[in-house]
Biopython code that builds the backbone (N, CA, C, O; Angstrom):
import numpy as np
from Bio.PDB.StructureBuilder import StructureBuilder

atoms = [
    (1, "MET", "N", (0.822, -1.195, 0.000)),
    (1, "MET", "CA", (0.000, 0.000, 0.000)),
    (1, "MET", "C", (0.866, 1.260, 0.000)),
    (1, "MET", "O", (0.543, 2.245, -0.663)),
    (2, "LYS", "N", (1.997, 1.217, 0.768)),
    (2, "LYS", "CA", (2.891, 2.363, 0.823)),
    (2, "LYS", "C", (3.454, 2.683, -0.562)),
    (2, "LYS", "O", (3.562, 3.848, -0.947)),
    (3, "LYS", "N", (3.814, 1.626, -1.308)),
    (3, "LYS", "CA", (4.366, 1.830, -2.649)),
    (3, "LYS", "C", (3.334, 2.479, -3.570)),
    (3, "LYS", "O", (3.668, 3.341, -4.382)),
    (4, "THR", "N", (2.093, 2.061, -3.437)),
    (4, "THR", "CA", (1.030, 2.626, -4.263)),
    (4, "THR", "C", (0.842, 4.107, -3.956)),
    (4, "THR", "O", (0.696, 4.922, -4.867)),
    (5, "ILE", "N", (0.846, 4.444, -2.697)),
    (5, "ILE", "CA", (0.686, 5.846, -2.290)),
    (5, "ILE", "C", (1.865, 6.675, -2.792)),
    (5, "ILE", "O", (1.681, 7.792, -3.277)),
    (6, "LYS", "N", (3.087, 6.125, -2.674)),
    (6, "LYS", "CA", (4.264, 6.831, -3.190)),
    (6, "LYS", "C", (4.152, 7.018, -4.708)),
    (6, "LYS", "O", (4.452, 8.092, -5.230)),
    (7, "SER", "N", (3.725, 5.980, -5.402)),
    (7, "SER", "CA", (3.580, 6.063, -6.857)),
    (7, "SER", "C", (2.571, 7.130, -7.251)),
    (7, "SER", "O", (2.788, 7.869, -8.212)),
    (8, "LEU", "N", (1.471, 7.214, -6.515)),
    (8, "LEU", "CA", (0.478, 8.251, -6.796)),
    (8, "LEU", "C", (1.063, 9.642, -6.551)),
    (8, "LEU", "O", (0.751, 10.591, -7.271)),
    (9, "GLY", "N", (1.900, 9.751, -5.544)),
    (9, "GLY", "CA", (2.570, 11.018, -5.259)),
    (9, "GLY", "C", (3.492, 11.426, -6.401)),
    (9, "GLY", "O", (3.509, 12.584, -6.817)),
    (10, "TYR", "N", (4.263, 10.452, -6.905)),
    (10, "TYR", "CA", (5.150, 10.747, -8.029)),
    (10, "TYR", "C", (4.358, 11.142, -9.272)),
    (10, "TYR", "O", (4.718, 12.083, -9.979)),
    (11, "ALA", "N", (3.283, 10.414, -9.526)),
    (11, "ALA", "CA", (2.447, 10.728, -10.689)),
    (11, "ALA", "C", (1.813, 12.113, -10.546)),
    (11, "ALA", "O", (1.741, 12.867, -11.516)),
    (12, "SER", "N", (1.361, 12.440, -9.356)),
    (12, "SER", "CA", (0.782, 13.765, -9.114)),
    (12, "SER", "C", (1.823, 14.856, -9.332)),
    (12, "SER", "O", (1.522, 15.911, -9.890)),
    (13, "ARG", "N", (3.032, 14.598, -8.891)),
    (13, "ARG", "CA", (4.121, 15.554, -9.120)),
    (13, "ARG", "C", (4.343, 15.738, -10.618)),
    (13, "ARG", "O", (4.563, 16.855, -11.086)),
    (14, "GLY", "N", (4.286, 14.641, -11.365)),
    (14, "GLY", "CA", (4.442, 14.711, -12.818)),
    (14, "GLY", "C", (3.360, 15.552, -13.465)),
    (14, "GLY", "O", (3.642, 16.345, -14.363)),
    (15, "VAL", "N", (2.122, 15.389, -13.018)),
    (15, "VAL", "CA", (1.022, 16.206, -13.538)),
    (15, "VAL", "C", (1.287, 17.676, -13.226)),
    (15, "VAL", "O", (1.038, 18.543, -14.064)),
    (16, "GLY", "N", (1.785, 17.958, -12.034)),
    (16, "GLY", "CA", (2.115, 19.331, -11.671)),
    (16, "GLY", "C", (3.177, 19.916, -12.588)),
    (16, "GLY", "O", (3.088, 21.078, -12.986)),
    (17, "ILE", "N", (4.180, 19.116, -12.924)),
    (17, "ILE", "CA", (5.232, 19.577, -13.837)),
    (17, "ILE", "C", (4.639, 19.888, -15.208)),
    (17, "ILE", "O", (4.962, 20.910, -15.814)),
    (18, "ILE", "N", (3.776, 19.007, -15.690)),
    (18, "ILE", "CA", (3.146, 19.227, -16.993)),
    (18, "ILE", "C", (2.335, 20.517, -16.974)),
    (18, "ILE", "O", (2.393, 21.305, -17.919)),
    (19, "LEU", "N", (1.586, 20.731, -15.909)),
    (19, "LEU", "CA", (0.756, 21.936, -15.820)),
    (19, "LEU", "C", (1.603, 23.207, -15.748)),
    (19, "LEU", "O", (1.223, 24.244, -16.293)),
    (20, "ARG", "N", (2.745, 23.122, -15.077)),
    (20, "ARG", "CA", (3.628, 24.289, -14.968)),
    (20, "ARG", "C", (4.411, 24.536, -16.247)),
    (20, "ARG", "O", (4.546, 25.678, -16.688)),
    (21, "GLU", "N", (4.925, 23.473, -16.839)),
    (21, "GLU", "CA", (5.891, 23.628, -17.921)),
    (21, "GLU", "C", (5.347, 23.319, -19.310)),
    (21, "GLU", "O", (5.912, 23.764, -20.309)),
    (22, "GLY", "N", (4.270, 22.573, -19.381)),
    (22, "GLY", "CA", (3.720, 22.217, -20.688)),
    (22, "GLY", "C", (3.196, 23.459, -21.388)),
    (22, "GLY", "O", (2.294, 24.131, -20.888)),
    (23, "ARG", "N", (3.762, 23.756, -22.537)),
    (23, "ARG", "CA", (3.399, 24.989, -23.237)),
    (23, "ARG", "C", (1.945, 24.995, -23.694)),
    (23, "ARG", "O", (1.280, 26.030, -23.640)),
    (24, "ASN", "N", (1.462, 23.872, -24.133)),
    (24, "ASN", "CA", (0.126, 23.839, -24.737)),
    (24, "ASN", "C", (-0.941, 23.236, -23.836)),
    (24, "ASN", "O", (-2.123, 23.266, -24.177)),
    (25, "ILE", "N", (-0.549, 22.695, -22.706)),
    (25, "ILE", "CA", (-1.498, 21.967, -21.862)),
    (25, "ILE", "C", (-2.643, 22.852, -21.384)),
    (25, "ILE", "O", (-3.781, 22.392, -21.285)),
    (26, "LYS", "N", (-2.357, 24.107, -21.089)),
    (26, "LYS", "CA", (-3.415, 25.016, -20.621)),
    (26, "LYS", "C", (-4.426, 25.287, -21.732)),
    (26, "LYS", "O", (-5.621, 25.427, -21.473)),
    (27, "ILE", "N", (-3.945, 25.360, -22.954)),
    (27, "ILE", "CA", (-4.852, 25.536, -24.098)),
    (27, "ILE", "C", (-5.749, 24.315, -24.236)),
    (27, "ILE", "O", (-6.958, 24.447, -24.426)),
    (28, "TYR", "N", (-5.154, 23.114, -24.139)),
    (28, "TYR", "CA", (-5.947, 21.888, -24.236)),
    (28, "TYR", "C", (-6.984, 21.817, -23.120)),
    (28, "TYR", "O", (-8.132, 21.444, -23.360)),
    (29, "LEU", "N", (-6.586, 22.172, -21.912)),
    (29, "LEU", "CA", (-7.528, 22.122, -20.785)),
    (29, "LEU", "C", (-8.672, 23.112, -20.978)),
    (29, "LEU", "O", (-9.813, 22.817, -20.622)),
    (30, "PHE", "N", (-8.380, 24.268, -21.532)),
    (30, "PHE", "CA", (-9.425, 25.252, -21.826)),
    (30, "PHE", "C", (-10.395, 24.692, -22.875)),
    (30, "PHE", "O", (-11.611, 24.819, -22.732)),
    (31, "ILE", "N", (-9.852, 24.077, -23.921)),
    (31, "ILE", "CA", (-10.702, 23.482, -24.968)),
    (31, "ILE", "C", (-11.531, 22.341, -24.398)),
    (31, "ILE", "O", (-12.700, 22.185, -24.750)),
    (32, "ILE", "N", (-10.935, 21.546, -23.523)),
    (32, "ILE", "CA", (-11.679, 20.462, -22.881)),
    (32, "ILE", "C", (-12.821, 21.030, -22.053)),
    (32, "ILE", "O", (-13.938, 20.516, -22.112)),
    (33, "ALA", "N", (-12.561, 22.081, -21.282)),
    (33, "ALA", "CA", (-13.614, 22.706, -20.470)),
    (33, "ALA", "C", (-14.752, 23.223, -21.348)),
    (33, "ALA", "O", (-15.925, 23.034, -21.025)),
    (34, "LEU", "N", (-14.407, 23.874, -22.455)),
    (34, "LEU", "CA", (-15.447, 24.348, -23.384)),
    (34, "LEU", "C", (-16.246, 23.189, -23.962)),
    (34, "LEU", "O", (-17.468, 23.267, -24.090)),
    (35, "SER", "N", (-15.549, 22.117, -24.308)),
    (35, "SER", "CA", (-16.224, 20.949, -24.874)),
    (35, "SER", "C", (-17.170, 20.306, -23.866)),
    (35, "SER", "O", (-18.259, 19.860, -24.226)),
    (36, "VAL", "N", (-16.752, 20.260, -22.608)),
    (36, "VAL", "CA", (-17.599, 19.699, -21.558)),
    (36, "VAL", "C", (-18.855, 20.553, -21.386)),
    (36, "VAL", "O", (-19.963, 20.026, -21.291)),
    (37, "LEU", "N", (-18.673, 21.866, -21.348)),
    (37, "LEU", "CA", (-19.834, 22.761, -21.242)),
    (37, "LEU", "C", (-20.766, 22.599, -22.439)),
    (37, "LEU", "O", (-21.986, 22.542, -22.281)),
    (38, "LEU", "N", (-20.192, 22.526, -23.620)),
    (38, "LEU", "CA", (-20.992, 22.333, -24.825)),
    (38, "LEU", "C", (-21.692, 20.975, -24.798)),
    (38, "LEU", "O", (-22.850, 20.856, -25.198)),
    (39, "GLY", "N", (-20.981, 19.957, -24.324)),
    (39, "GLY", "CA", (-21.574, 18.617, -24.229)),
    (39, "GLY", "C", (-22.788, 18.590, -23.320)),
    (39, "GLY", "O", (-23.798, 17.970, -23.652)),
    (40, "PHE", "N", (-22.699, 19.261, -22.169)),
    (40, "PHE", "CA", (-23.847, 19.336, -21.268)),
    (40, "PHE", "C", (-24.968, 20.156, -21.887)),
    (40, "PHE", "O", (-26.142, 19.805, -21.762)),
    (41, "SER", "N", (-24.610, 21.247, -22.556)),
    (41, "SER", "CA", (-25.620, 22.109, -23.173)),
    (41, "SER", "C", (-26.386, 21.393, -24.280)),
    (41, "SER", "O", (-27.592, 21.581, -24.440)),
    (42, "LEU", "N", (-25.672, 20.573, -25.038)),
    (42, "LEU", "CA", (-26.300, 19.887, -26.171)),
    (42, "LEU", "C", (-26.832, 18.504, -25.820)),
    (42, "LEU", "O", (-27.471, 17.856, -26.649)),
    (43, "GLY", "N", (-26.578, 18.054, -24.611)),
    (43, "GLY", "CA", (-27.096, 16.757, -24.169)),
    (43, "GLY", "C", (-26.544, 15.582, -24.958)),
    (43, "GLY", "O", (-27.303, 14.745, -25.447)),
    (44, "ILE", "N", (-25.219, 15.517, -25.083)),
    (44, "ILE", "CA", (-24.641, 14.415, -25.849)),
    (44, "ILE", "C", (-24.831, 13.096, -25.102)),
    (44, "ILE", "O", (-25.029, 13.074, -23.887)),
    (45, "SER", "N", (-24.768, 12.011, -25.848)),
    (45, "SER", "CA", (-25.033, 10.679, -25.299)),
    (45, "SER", "C", (-23.842, 10.165, -24.495)),
    (45, "SER", "O", (-22.749, 10.729, -24.538)),
    (46, "THR", "N", (-24.082, 9.090, -23.769)),
    (46, "THR", "CA", (-23.020, 8.460, -22.982)),
    (46, "THR", "C", (-21.884, 8.001, -23.884)),
    (46, "THR", "O", (-20.715, 8.195, -23.552)),
    (47, "SER", "N", (-22.209, 7.400, -25.009)),
    (47, "SER", "CA", (-21.153, 6.938, -25.916)),
    (47, "SER", "C", (-20.364, 8.117, -26.482)),
    (47, "SER", "O", (-19.157, 8.002, -26.694)),
    (48, "GLU", "N", (-21.019, 9.236, -26.728)),
    (48, "GLU", "CA", (-20.310, 10.427, -27.198)),
    (48, "GLU", "C", (-19.392, 10.975, -26.110)),
    (48, "GLU", "O", (-18.283, 11.421, -26.405)),
    (49, "TRP", "N", (-19.838, 10.949, -24.864)),
    (49, "TRP", "CA", (-18.983, 11.357, -23.746)),
    (49, "TRP", "C", (-17.753, 10.464, -23.672)),
    (49, "TRP", "O", (-16.641, 10.943, -23.451)),
    (50, "LEU", "N", (-17.957, 9.167, -23.858)),
    (50, "LEU", "CA", (-16.832, 8.235, -23.782)),
    (50, "LEU", "C", (-15.814, 8.499, -24.892)),
    (50, "LEU", "O", (-14.607, 8.446, -24.654)),
    (51, "VAL", "N", (-16.294, 8.781, -26.092)),
    (51, "VAL", "CA", (-15.388, 9.116, -27.198)),
    (51, "VAL", "C", (-14.583, 10.367, -26.854)),
    (51, "VAL", "O", (-13.367, 10.402, -27.040)),
    (52, "LEU", "N", (-15.269, 11.389, -26.353)),
    (52, "LEU", "CA", (-14.572, 12.624, -25.983)),
    (52, "LEU", "C", (-13.554, 12.368, -24.878)),
    (52, "LEU", "O", (-12.435, 12.879, -24.931)),
    (53, "LEU", "N", (-13.937, 11.584, -23.885)),
    (53, "LEU", "CA", (-13.028, 11.280, -22.785)),
    (53, "LEU", "C", (-11.759, 10.602, -23.297)),
    (53, "LEU", "O", (-10.654, 10.953, -22.884)),
    (54, "ILE", "N", (-11.916, 9.646, -24.181)),
    (54, "ILE", "CA", (-10.755, 8.953, -24.745)),
    (54, "ILE", "C", (-9.900, 9.920, -25.567)),
    (54, "ILE", "O", (-8.673, 9.907, -25.469)),
    (55, "CYS", "N", (-10.542, 10.744, -26.362)),
    (55, "CYS", "CA", (-9.800, 11.724, -27.167)),
    (55, "CYS", "C", (-9.053, 12.720, -26.297)),
    (55, "CYS", "O", (-7.887, 13.017, -26.555)),
    (56, "PHE", "N", (-9.708, 13.236, -25.274)),
    (56, "PHE", "CA", (-9.051, 14.192, -24.379)),
    (56, "PHE", "C", (-7.875, 13.525, -23.665)),
    (56, "PHE", "O", (-6.798, 14.110, -23.545)),
    (57, "GLY", "N", (-8.088, 12.316, -23.200)),
    (57, "GLY", "CA", (-7.003, 11.579, -22.538)),
    (57, "GLY", "C", (-5.839, 11.319, -23.479)),
    (57, "GLY", "O", (-4.679, 11.373, -23.068)),
    (58, "LEU", "N", (-6.142, 11.039, -24.736)),
    (58, "LEU", "CA", (-5.097, 10.796, -25.727)),
    (58, "LEU", "C", (-4.241, 12.047, -25.936)),
    (58, "LEU", "O", (-3.013, 11.964, -25.950)),
    (59, "VAL", "N", (-4.881, 13.191, -26.095)),
    (59, "VAL", "CA", (-4.139, 14.438, -26.318)),
    (59, "VAL", "C", (-3.312, 14.795, -25.087)),
    (59, "VAL", "O", (-2.137, 15.140, -25.210)),
    (60, "LEU", "N", (-3.909, 14.717, -23.914)),
    (60, "LEU", "CA", (-3.177, 15.066, -22.694)),
    (60, "LEU", "C", (-2.015, 14.104, -22.455)),
    (60, "LEU", "O", (-0.940, 14.527, -22.031)),
    (61, "SER", "N", (-2.221, 12.821, -22.723)),
    (61, "SER", "CA", (-1.145, 11.841, -22.563)),
    (61, "SER", "C", (-0.033, 12.088, -23.572)),
    (61, "SER", "O", (1.148, 12.023, -23.229)),
    (62, "ALA", "N", (-0.404, 12.368, -24.807)),
    (62, "ALA", "CA", (0.606, 12.651, -25.827)),
    (62, "ALA", "C", (1.436, 13.870, -25.431)),
    (62, "ALA", "O", (2.656, 13.875, -25.592)),
    (63, "GLU", "N", (0.779, 14.888, -24.920)),
    (63, "GLU", "CA", (1.497, 16.088, -24.483)),
    (63, "GLU", "C", (2.423, 15.763, -23.308)),
    (63, "GLU", "O", (3.531, 16.292, -23.230)),
    (64, "ALA", "N", (1.980, 14.908, -22.408)),
    (64, "ALA", "CA", (2.818, 14.505, -21.272)),
    (64, "ALA", "C", (4.050, 13.745, -21.755)),
    (64, "ALA", "O", (5.163, 14.014, -21.302)),
    (65, "PHE", "N", (3.857, 12.799, -22.671)),
    (65, "PHE", "CA", (5.000, 12.057, -23.216)),
    (65, "PHE", "C", (5.955, 12.994, -23.958)),
    (65, "PHE", "O", (7.173, 12.843, -23.865)),
    (66, "ASN", "N", (5.410, 13.946, -24.682)),
    (66, "ASN", "CA", (6.227, 14.907, -25.399)),
    (66, "ASN", "C", (7.082, 15.720, -24.421)),
    (66, "ASN", "O", (8.282, 15.896, -24.635)),
    (67, "THR", "N", (6.463, 16.207, -23.359)),
    (67, "THR", "CA", (7.198, 16.982, -22.353)),
    (67, "THR", "C", (8.280, 16.126, -21.698)),
    (67, "THR", "O", (9.396, 16.593, -21.471)),
    (68, "SER", "N", (7.946, 14.880, -21.399)),
    (68, "SER", "CA", (8.905, 13.969, -20.791)),
    (68, "SER", "C", (10.094, 13.722, -21.716)),
    (68, "SER", "O", (11.245, 13.737, -21.280)),
    (69, "LEU", "N", (9.810, 13.500, -22.977)),
    (69, "LEU", "CA", (10.889, 13.262, -23.936)),
    (69, "LEU", "C", (11.773, 14.502, -24.095)),
    (69, "LEU", "O", (12.996, 14.389, -24.176)),
    (70, "GLU", "N", (11.158, 15.673, -24.139)),
    (70, "GLU", "CA", (11.937, 16.904, -24.248)),
    (70, "GLU", "C", (12.877, 17.062, -23.048)),
    (70, "GLU", "O", (14.041, 17.426, -23.213)),
    (71, "HIS", "N", (12.373, 16.792, -21.852)),
    (71, "HIS", "CA", (13.217, 16.875, -20.652)),
    (71, "HIS", "C", (14.379, 15.896, -20.751)),
    (71, "HIS", "O", (15.523, 16.245, -20.461)),
    (72, "THR", "N", (14.078, 14.676, -21.159)),
    (72, "THR", "CA", (15.111, 13.643, -21.255)),
    (72, "THR", "C", (16.174, 14.028, -22.282)),
    (72, "THR", "O", (17.372, 13.918, -22.017)),
    (73, "LEU", "N", (15.734, 14.474, -23.442)),
    (73, "LEU", "CA", (16.685, 14.825, -24.492)),
    (73, "LEU", "C", (17.491, 16.067, -24.141)),
    (73, "LEU", "O", (18.638, 16.196, -24.569)),
    (74, "ASP", "N", (16.918, 16.974, -23.378)),
    (74, "ASP", "CA", (17.680, 18.140, -22.917)),
    (74, "ASP", "C", (18.803, 17.719, -21.963)),
    (74, "ASP", "O", (19.829, 18.393, -21.874)),
    (75, "CYS", "N", (18.609, 16.611, -21.255)),
    (75, "CYS", "CA", (19.672, 16.086, -20.391)),
    (75, "CYS", "C", (20.804, 15.474, -21.219)),
    (75, "CYS", "O", (21.964, 15.497, -20.809)),
    (76, "VAL", "N", (20.462, 14.936, -22.367)),
    (76, "VAL", "CA", (21.472, 14.331, -23.235)),
    (76, "VAL", "C", (22.396, 15.399, -23.803)),
    (76, "VAL", "O", (23.619, 15.258, -23.785)),
    (77, "SER", "N", (21.782, 16.480, -24.312)),
    (77, "SER", "CA", (22.590, 17.548, -24.893)),
    (77, "SER", "C", (21.750, 18.795, -25.079)),
    (77, "SER", "O", (20.595, 18.729, -25.502)),
    (78, "ARG", "N", (22.339, 19.917, -24.762)),
    (78, "ARG", "CA", (21.698, 21.210, -25.019)),
    (78, "ARG", "C", (22.180, 21.786, -26.348)),
    (78, "ARG", "O", (21.618, 22.759, -26.852)),
    (79, "ASP", "N", (23.226, 21.180, -26.909)),
    (79, "ASP", "CA", (23.738, 21.621, -28.201)),
    (79, "ASP", "C", (22.755, 21.235, -29.296)),
    (79, "ASP", "O", (21.990, 20.281, -29.155)),
    (80, "HIS", "N", (22.787, 21.989, -30.388)),
    (80, "HIS", "CA", (21.924, 21.638, -31.517)),
    (80, "HIS", "C", (22.439, 20.348, -32.145)),
    (80, "HIS", "O", (23.566, 20.276, -32.634)),
    (81, "ARG", "N", (21.582, 19.339, -32.115)),
    (81, "ARG", "CA", (21.891, 18.060, -32.759)),
    (81, "ARG", "C", (20.685, 17.678, -33.581)),
    (81, "ARG", "O", (19.554, 17.698, -33.095)),
    (82, "GLU", "N", (20.927, 17.333, -34.814)),
    (82, "GLU", "CA", (19.834, 17.017, -35.734)),
    (82, "GLU", "C", (19.034, 15.806, -35.266)),
    (82, "GLU", "O", (17.813, 15.782, -35.418)),
    (83, "ASP", "N", (19.704, 14.795, -34.694)),
    (83, "ASP", "CA", (18.987, 13.608, -34.231)),
    (83, "ASP", "C", (18.055, 13.931, -33.062)),
    (83, "ASP", "O", (16.954, 13.387, -32.978)),
    (84, "ILE", "N", (18.492, 14.817, -32.157)),
    (84, "ILE", "CA", (17.644, 15.214, -31.036)),
    (84, "ILE", "C", (16.486, 16.076, -31.529)),
    (84, "ILE", "O", (15.355, 15.930, -31.065)),
    (85, "LYS", "N", (16.769, 16.966, -32.465)),
    (85, "LYS", "CA", (15.710, 17.788, -33.052)),
    (85, "LYS", "C", (14.660, 16.899, -33.712)),
    (85, "LYS", "O", (13.462, 17.129, -33.553)),
    (86, "ASP", "N", (15.106, 15.883, -34.453)),
    (86, "ASP", "CA", (14.172, 14.967, -35.107)),
    (86, "ASP", "C", (13.290, 14.253, -34.085)),
    (86, "ASP", "O", (12.081, 14.136, -34.282)),
    (87, "ALA", "N", (13.892, 13.777, -32.998)),
    (87, "ALA", "CA", (13.122, 13.072, -31.968)),
    (87, "ALA", "C", (12.081, 13.993, -31.342)),
    (87, "ALA", "O", (10.939, 13.587, -31.124)),
    (88, "LYS", "N", (12.473, 15.234, -31.054)),
    (88, "LYS", "CA", (11.529, 16.197, -30.480)),
    (88, "LYS", "C", (10.420, 16.528, -31.466)),
    (88, "LYS", "O", (9.259, 16.658, -31.079)),
    (89, "ASP", "N", (10.776, 16.664, -32.750)),
    (89, "ASP", "CA", (9.767, 16.968, -33.765)),
    (89, "ASP", "C", (8.779, 15.815, -33.950)),
    (89, "ASP", "O", (7.585, 16.041, -34.145)),
    (90, "VAL", "N", (9.280, 14.590, -33.887)),
    (90, "VAL", "CA", (8.389, 13.430, -34.007)),
    (90, "VAL", "C", (7.425, 13.381, -32.826)),
    (90, "VAL", "O", (6.238, 13.108, -33.007)),
    (91, "ALA", "N", (7.921, 13.643, -31.622)),
    (91, "ALA", "CA", (7.043, 13.655, -30.443)),
    (91, "ALA", "C", (6.003, 14.762, -30.558)),
    (91, "ALA", "O", (4.838, 14.554, -30.218)),
    (92, "ALA", "N", (6.408, 15.929, -31.032)),
    (92, "ALA", "CA", (5.446, 17.021, -31.236)),
    (92, "ALA", "C", (4.437, 16.636, -32.320)),
    (92, "ALA", "O", (3.260, 16.987, -32.233)),
    (93, "GLY", "N", (4.900, 15.922, -33.329)),
    (93, "GLY", "CA", (3.993, 15.441, -34.373)),
    (93, "GLY", "C", (2.953, 14.478, -33.824)),
    (93, "GLY", "O", (1.806, 14.477, -34.271)),
    (94, "ALA", "N", (3.348, 13.660, -32.859)),
    (94, "ALA", "CA", (2.390, 12.737, -32.229)),
    (94, "ALA", "C", (1.296, 13.510, -31.507)),
    (94, "ALA", "O", (0.126, 13.130, -31.553)),
    (95, "VAL", "N", (1.676, 14.590, -30.842)),
    (95, "VAL", "CA", (0.687, 15.437, -30.176)),
    (95, "VAL", "C", (-0.250, 16.039, -31.219)),
    (95, "VAL", "O", (-1.465, 16.072, -31.025)),
    (96, "LEU", "N", (0.318, 16.513, -32.319)),
    (96, "LEU", "CA", (-0.501, 17.099, -33.381)),
    (96, "LEU", "C", (-1.492, 16.086, -33.939)),
    (96, "LEU", "O", (-2.657, 16.418, -34.153)),
    (97, "LEU", "N", (-1.050, 14.862, -34.176)),
    (97, "LEU", "CA", (-1.952, 13.825, -34.695)),
    (97, "LEU", "C", (-3.084, 13.534, -33.709)),
    (97, "LEU", "O", (-4.235, 13.372, -34.111)),
    (98, "ALA", "N", (-2.756, 13.470, -32.427)),
    (98, "ALA", "CA", (-3.790, 13.251, -31.408)),
    (98, "ALA", "C", (-4.770, 14.413, -31.382)),
    (98, "ALA", "O", (-5.977, 14.206, -31.260)),
    (99, "ALA", "N", (-4.258, 15.633, -31.497)),
    (99, "ALA", "CA", (-5.123, 16.820, -31.482)),
    (99, "ALA", "C", (-6.033, 16.842, -32.704)),
    (99, "ALA", "O", (-7.204, 17.208, -32.597)),
    (100, "ILE", "N", (-5.508, 16.454, -33.858)),
    (100, "ILE", "CA", (-6.333, 16.405, -35.075)),
    (100, "ILE", "C", (-7.452, 15.384, -34.919)),
    (100, "ILE", "O", (-8.598, 15.657, -35.276)),
    (101, "ALA", "N", (-7.124, 14.208, -34.388)),
    (101, "ALA", "CA", (-8.153, 13.187, -34.147)),
    (101, "ALA", "C", (-9.208, 13.716, -33.188)),
    (101, "ALA", "O", (-10.399, 13.463, -33.368)),
    (102, "ASN", "N", (-8.775, 14.447, -32.170)),
    (102, "ASN", "CA", (-9.689, 15.041, -31.203)),
    (102, "ASN", "C", (-10.615, 16.048, -31.881)),
    (102, "ASN", "O", (-11.822, 16.044, -31.642)),
    (103, "ILE", "N", (-10.054, 16.904, -32.722)),
    (103, "ILE", "CA", (-10.859, 17.903, -33.431)),
    (103, "ILE", "C", (-11.895, 17.225, -34.319)),
    (103, "ILE", "O", (-13.051, 17.648, -34.361)),
    (104, "ILE", "N", (-11.494, 16.195, -35.016)),
    (104, "ILE", "CA", (-12.427, 15.471, -35.888)),
    (104, "ILE", "C", (-13.569, 14.874, -35.069)),
    (104, "ILE", "O", (-14.731, 14.959, -35.465)),
    (105, "ALA", "N", (-13.240, 14.270, -33.929)),
    (105, "ALA", "CA", (-14.278, 13.687, -33.075)),
    (105, "ALA", "C", (-15.233, 14.756, -32.562)),
    (105, "ALA", "O", (-16.446, 14.550, -32.547)),
    (106, "VAL", "N", (-14.697, 15.888, -32.143)),
    (106, "VAL", "CA", (-15.530, 16.981, -31.637)),
    (106, "VAL", "C", (-16.470, 17.484, -32.735)),
    (106, "VAL", "O", (-17.651, 17.724, -32.484)),
    (107, "VAL", "N", (-15.948, 17.640, -33.936)),
    (107, "VAL", "CA", (-16.783, 18.106, -35.052)),
    (107, "VAL", "C", (-17.879, 17.090, -35.361)),
    (107, "VAL", "O", (-19.035, 17.465, -35.558)),
    (108, "ILE", "N", (-17.524, 15.814, -35.404)),
    (108, "ILE", "CA", (-18.521, 14.772, -35.700)),
    (108, "ILE", "C", (-19.612, 14.742, -34.638)),
    (108, "ILE", "O", (-20.784, 14.546, -34.959)),
    (109, "ILE", "N", (-19.240, 14.932, -33.386)),
    (109, "ILE", "CA", (-20.218, 14.873, -32.294)),
    (109, "ILE", "C", (-21.063, 16.142, -32.220)),
    (109, "ILE", "O", (-22.286, 16.068, -32.099)),
    (110, "PHE", "N", (-20.415, 17.302, -32.293)),
    (110, "PHE", "CA", (-21.131, 18.551, -32.027)),
    (110, "PHE", "C", (-21.772, 19.203, -33.241)),
    (110, "PHE", "O", (-22.851, 19.783, -33.116)),
    (111, "LEU", "N", (-21.157, 19.129, -34.393)),
    (111, "LEU", "CA", (-21.656, 19.881, -35.551)),
    (111, "LEU", "C", (-23.094, 19.530, -35.920)),
    (111, "LEU", "O", (-23.895, 20.440, -36.131)),
    (112, "PRO", "N", (-23.458, 18.250, -36.007)),
    (112, "PRO", "CA", (-24.863, 17.954, -36.346)),
    (112, "PRO", "C", (-25.855, 18.530, -35.323)),
    (112, "PRO", "O", (-26.938, 18.984, -35.692)),
    (113, "LYS", "N", (-25.484, 18.508, -34.061)),
    (113, "LYS", "CA", (-26.366, 19.018, -33.012)),
    (113, "LYS", "C", (-26.492, 20.549, -33.115)),
    (113, "LYS", "O", (-27.574, 21.106, -32.927)),
    (114, "ILE", "N", (-25.391, 21.203, -33.409)),
    (114, "ILE", "CA", (-25.421, 22.661, -33.558)),
    (114, "ILE", "C", (-26.233, 23.059, -34.782)),
    (114, "ILE", "O", (-27.026, 23.999, -34.725)),
    (115, "ILE", "N", (-26.039, 22.354, -35.877)),
    (115, "ILE", "CA", (-26.808, 22.631, -37.102)),
    (115, "ILE", "C", (-28.282, 22.428, -36.845)),
    (115, "ILE", "O", (-29.108, 23.236, -37.271)),
    (116, "LYS", "N", (-28.624, 21.345, -36.143)),
    (116, "LYS", "CA", (-30.038, 21.061, -35.828)),
    (116, "LYS", "C", (-30.645, 22.174, -34.986)),
    (116, "LYS", "O", (-31.810, 22.524, -35.173)),
    (117, "MET", "N", (-29.860, 22.741, -34.051)),
    (117, "MET", "CA", (-30.349, 23.829, -33.223)),
    (117, "MET", "C", (-30.617, 25.093, -34.058)),
    (117, "MET", "O", (-31.573, 25.826, -33.805)),
    (118, "LEU", "N", (-29.764, 25.329, -35.044)),
    (118, "LEU", "CA", (-29.853, 26.550, -35.844)),
    (118, "LEU", "C", (-30.926, 26.468, -36.924)),
    (118, "LEU", "O", (-31.407, 27.497, -37.398)),
    (119, "VAL", "N", (-31.299, 25.277, -37.308)),
    (119, "VAL", "CA", (-32.291, 25.114, -38.390)),
    (119, "VAL", "C", (-33.689, 25.023, -37.848)),
    (119, "VAL", "O", (-34.641, 24.885, -38.616)),
]
sb = StructureBuilder()
sb.init_structure("model")
sb.init_model(0)
sb.init_chain("A")
sb.init_seg("    ")
for serial, (resi, resn, name, xyz) in enumerate(atoms, 1):
    if name == "N":
        sb.init_residue(resn, " ", resi, " ")
    sb.init_atom(name, np.array(xyz, "f"), 0.0, 1.0, " ", f" {name:<3s}", serial, name[0])
structure = sb.get_structure()
């Protein structure tokens, strides 16, 4: 039990680091908050909530892995190295792909409901 509590402490510390240092995490959290408000306003279904939850978790996790990789690679070298730049760019690309998937899911879920409200 002690190990589990310690592990949760370490994970919580990691979330704190992401919130402090993650450049885009605050933007994602703001978009998530707006999406949640919109979801309640439009009365989306349980399955739609689950899709959004998975998408939001995917983007936040990708951003966390990206931040972790950047920290690790900065320990390897602060000098400009093409291989390190490539690794950082690939990790940032993974975040972008997750964000694009998230945007597509949000549009598929919300756009028909918004159009129906306006018509």
